[in-house]
N, C-alpha and C positions, 0 to 999 in steps of 0.2 A: 438587388442585394441577395446573394446566396445565403441560404440557411446553413448554419453549422450544427450538426447533430452530434452530440457528445454522448457516447454510450459506455457503460461499464457496470460494475457491481455496486451501484450507489443506493440500492434498495435494502440495505442491511447495515447494522452498525459495526463497521470495521474502519478504524481511523484512517488507514492509508487509502482505502477506496473512496471514502468521503472527501479526502483532500484533493484527489486528482481534478475533478471538474472545477473546483474553486480556484486552484492555482492556474490551471489552463486559461480560465476566463480572465483572471487578473492580468496575466501576461499578454493575452490577445488584446485586451483593452488598452495596453500601452501603444498599440499600433493604430487602433481605431475605436472610437466610442460608439460608432454606428454598427453594432453587431446584432445579428438575429440568431441567438443560440437557444437550442432546446436540449434537455437532458433526459436520458432514457436508461432504465434498468430493465429487468425482465418483467417486473410487475410495477404498477403504480405505487408510489410511496411518498411520504412526506416526513423526512427526518430533519426538517428545518429547526426544530426545537433543540436538536443535538449539533446544529451547525451545518448539516448537509443540505444538498440541493434536492428539492422535490423532483421526482422522476415520473415520466410517462412510461407506459408499458411497451413491451417489445412489439405488440401489434400496432401501436401508434407509430413506433419507429418504422416499421415496414410501410405503413401508409405514407409517411413523409418521404420515404425513399422511392416510392412509386408514384408520387404526386405528379400530375401532368401540368400543374400550374407553376411550380417553383423548383428550381434546381437546388441541390444540396451537396455539401461536403461532409464527410463523416470523420470523426476522431474517435478511435478506440482508445480510451483514456489512459490505460496503463495496467500494470500488474502482470499476473501469470495468465494472461488472456488466451494465449495460443492453445494451451492444454485444457482449458475449461470446457467441460462437456455439459450437455443438457441434463444428464443424470446428476452431476455434482451440484448444479444450480438448484435442481428440484429438491435434493437432499437439504440444501441450505434454506430453502424457502418453505418446505412442507414438513411439519413435525411427524406426521404419520408416515410419510414416505421415507423419512430418515431411518426408520426401523429396518428397511431393506438393506441399508449399508452393512449391517452386521452379517447378513447372509448373501452379500453381493456375489461372491465367487460361485455359490450354488445356483443363484438365479441366472448368472451369465451363461451357464451351460445350456439354458433353454430359451433365453430371451435376450435380445439386444437392448440393454437398459438405456443406452443413449437414445436409440430410436423411440423407445417407449416414452421416455421423459420428453423428447422433442415433440411427440404428438400431444402430450398433456399440456405442454407450454405453448403449443402452436408455433413452433419454430419453423423457419423457412430455409435455413442453411444447415449444413451438416454439423457444424460447431457454432455455438452462439455468437462468438465474437470474431470469427474468421470468415471474411468475405472480401470482395473487391468491387470496383465500380461496375463491372460487367454483370453483377448479380442483381442490379437494380436499374430501373428505367430512368430515374431522375437524379442519379448521383454522378458527380464529376470526378471526385477524388476520395480515396480512402487513406487515412493516415493512422499508423500505429505509433502511439506515443509512449515512450519509456517502458517498453515491455521487458519482462524477465522470462527466461526460459532455461535457467541453469539446471533445473531438474526435469526438463521435458523428456518423457520417455520415447525412445526410438520407436517403440511399438505403435505409437499413435499415428506415425506416418504410414504404417502398414495397414492399420485399422481404418483410417479415414482416407478414402480414395480421393486423390487430387489435392490433398492438403499442401504438399510441397509447391505445386503449381500455383495454388491460390496465394500462398505467401510470397512467391516470386513476383506476383503481379500487383502487390500492394504499392501504392504510389509513393509513399514515404514511410519507412520502417526504422524507428530508432529503438535501440536496446540499451539496457542500463548497466550491463556488466560484461566483463571479458569472456566469461564462460558461455553466456548466451550468444555472444558474438561468434565464438568459435563453433558452437552447435549449429548456428545458421550458416556459417561459412562452409561447413562440411557438406551442406545440402545445396550449395550454390544459391542461397537465398540472400539477396543484397540487403544489408542493414548498415546503419551508422551507429557508432558507440558514443553515447552521451549520458550524463547523469540522469537520475530520476527527476522529473519536473517538479516534484514536491520540494526539492531542495530550495526553491525560491521563496518558501513561506516567510522567512525572516525579512525579505525585501518588502513584502506587502503587509506583513503583520508584525511590526516591531513591538517591543514591550508596551509602549504607550498606547498602541491600538488594542493589543490583547487585554489590557487592563479594563477596557470598556466592555469587553465581551464575556469575561469570565464570571463564574458564580461567586457569591460573597464569601463562601467557605474557603474556596481556593485562593482568592485574593488575600484573605486574612492569614492563611497558612504561609503563603509566600512572603508576606510582609514580616512575619515573625522569624522565618527560617531561611530567607533568601541566601543562596550560595552555600548552605550548610545542610543539605539533605540529598540523599540518593533517590532518584526516581527509579523504582523497580517494577517490572512487569514481566509476566511469563504466561505462556498459554498452557492450557490444562494438560495437553498431551506430553509436554516436556517437564511438567512439574509432578506428574502422577507418581506416587510412591516415593517421592524425593522431597516432600515438603519440609521435613525436619532438617535434612541436610542443607536445603536452600536457606532456611532460617538461621542455621549455624553460621553460614557464610555471611549473612547480613548482620548477625550479632557480632561477628569478628570485626566487620567494618565499623560498627558503632563503638565497640569497646576499644579499638585501636585509635580511632580518629574522632570520636564523639560526633560523628556525622549522623543526623537523623535519618530514619528510613521511611520513605513515602511509597506506599503500595497503591498503584493505580492501573485499572484495566484499560487496554488500548483496543482490544477486539472482544466483542461479546457475541459475534455471529458464530454460527455452527463451525466447529473445527478450530475455534479460537478459545472461547470460554475462559478468558483471563480472570474474570471476577470469581469464578468457582475455584480456580487455583489459588488466588490470593487469599480468599477466605480461609483456606486450609493452612496456609503458611502463617497467617497472622497470630494464632495462639502460641506459636513457638518463639515469637520474638520476645527478647528479654526486656527491651525498653518500650514495649507497647507502641510499635510503629503506627503511623497514621494511614488509615485505609480510606481512600476515596472510591466509593462504589458507584455513585451516580455522577457522571461527568459528560460534558460535551467536548467537541473537538478542540475548542478554544481553551478549555481547562487543561486538557492534555498538553497542548502546545505550550501554554504558559508555565505549567509545572516543570516541563522538561527544560524550557528556555532559561529558567531561573534556578535550576538544580546545580549541585556540585558535579554530578555525573549521572548519566543514564546507563542503566543496566537492564538488558532484556532480550527477548527473542524476536521482537518486532522490528522488521526492516524499517518501517516508517518512524518508529521510535528513534532508531539510530540516525535516520536521515534528519529528523527534527533536531537532534543534538548537534549534528554536523552544521545545520543551517544557522543555529544560534551560537556556534563555536563553543559548545559544551563537550567535555570529555565523554567517551562512550565505551561500553563493554558489551560486545555482542555475544549471545549465548546460543550455542547448539543448533542453529538453523542454517541449512545449506545455502539458501538464497541470500541470507544475510551475510554469510561468509564470502559469497561471490561478490557482493557489493563492496564489502570492506576491503577485499583484496584489490578491487579496481580503484576505489576512491579514498580509502582510509589512509591514515597517517601511520608511518612505521612504528611498530610496537603495539598498536591497537587495530591493526589491519586484518585481524582474523578472529573468528569466534573462539570461545573457550568453553570447557566443561564446567559443570556446576561446582566441582570441588576446587576450581581455580578463581572463583568470583572475587574474593577479597584480595588475592594476590594481583589480579588484573586491574582491579579498582585502583590499587596503589600505583601501578604503572600509568594508568589513564590520567589520574589527577596530577601527575608530574609532567604531563605534556604541556608545553608552554602555550599560553593564549595566542601568542603570535603565530605559532604553527597551525593552531586550530582555525584562526581567521584566514590565514594564507590558503589552507586546503579548501575552506569554504568558498573563498573568492574564486579559486580555480573552477570549482563546480558551477558557480554562478555564470562565469564567462562561457563555459562549455555548453550549458543548457540553453543559454540565450542564442548560441549559434544554431542549436537544433530548432528553436522557435523561428529563426530566420528562414530556415528551409520550409517550415510549415506555413509561414506567412506568404511565401511565394505561391503556394498552391491555393491558400484560402483567400488571399487578397491580392490577386494579380493586378499590376498597374494598368 
């Protein structure tokens, strides 16, 4: 039995990244219960208390790929993995190194920061998550699952020698939005367009299952307010200096519809920092919205699944809403816009600016449940086709 090595950014608290290995494992289990799966990040971690998978380190990943005793297949689990550099990972993992980010343009004149960070993290490939089976002695296939690249800079193909060729040689490469598909097509990199694999969460974690996994505070809040609260989230960069304006939009939603406001962070990792943004918005709310600061992935999923509407910058927040057939409002983020353009429902298939939140909320809540379910079911059907391709490589007859 071949090992399946699933690698990604599972070693930090970011909702979408923690979802990938869980949903991939659940779907693969529908084909076979006899699976030998291992999970890897850059460093060893254990975020199981938050719902995540414990990870082994990148060094252990390389050892499994070079093992002379057992063959392996690799799944790069998803996300913006193509453009992730060793430098960006070190920034996320090391607080002291993070200071360099402020002066990155100055340092880059004298030093290759990706190469420097690669040496620190003991990387063996030019980019952390870009490789193919030729790079390792004991790997049969490399699968790229649900990748996004709507914002991938053209410059990376000039900076990283051989990147295009590496991507052309990946055994199965699925992308999650039309913009990424177009970007790869222009470079003659073969890909297949399917939804993000996390869309399947409602299949494996319906409400009755989530109820057994959530914290007591979350369960109590949902029981009191089910279907009558907005789940709101925003990352620090998009909220900065706009906290009062954001609160005014949320106050308008409450005053016009008496819909409660639930603030909940989805990403606390570097460059997300939702909790910091929400803390600054909270004092401006007129009806004292409820703020959940400490949550696990099941709490987030359950709160979105039972909300009247999801509003936020998180792609996987919107995908959670889609999975549970809940209306959604995407805010200000390019990769989220690309996904909504590809898989969203007419009327709510694009992001909006902060000054349009209450207006777009009213549009979203008037979308029929039937349309939301129909759109969700299409994504279910499509992503299961993608897994069939993966199954052929991972579990050949």
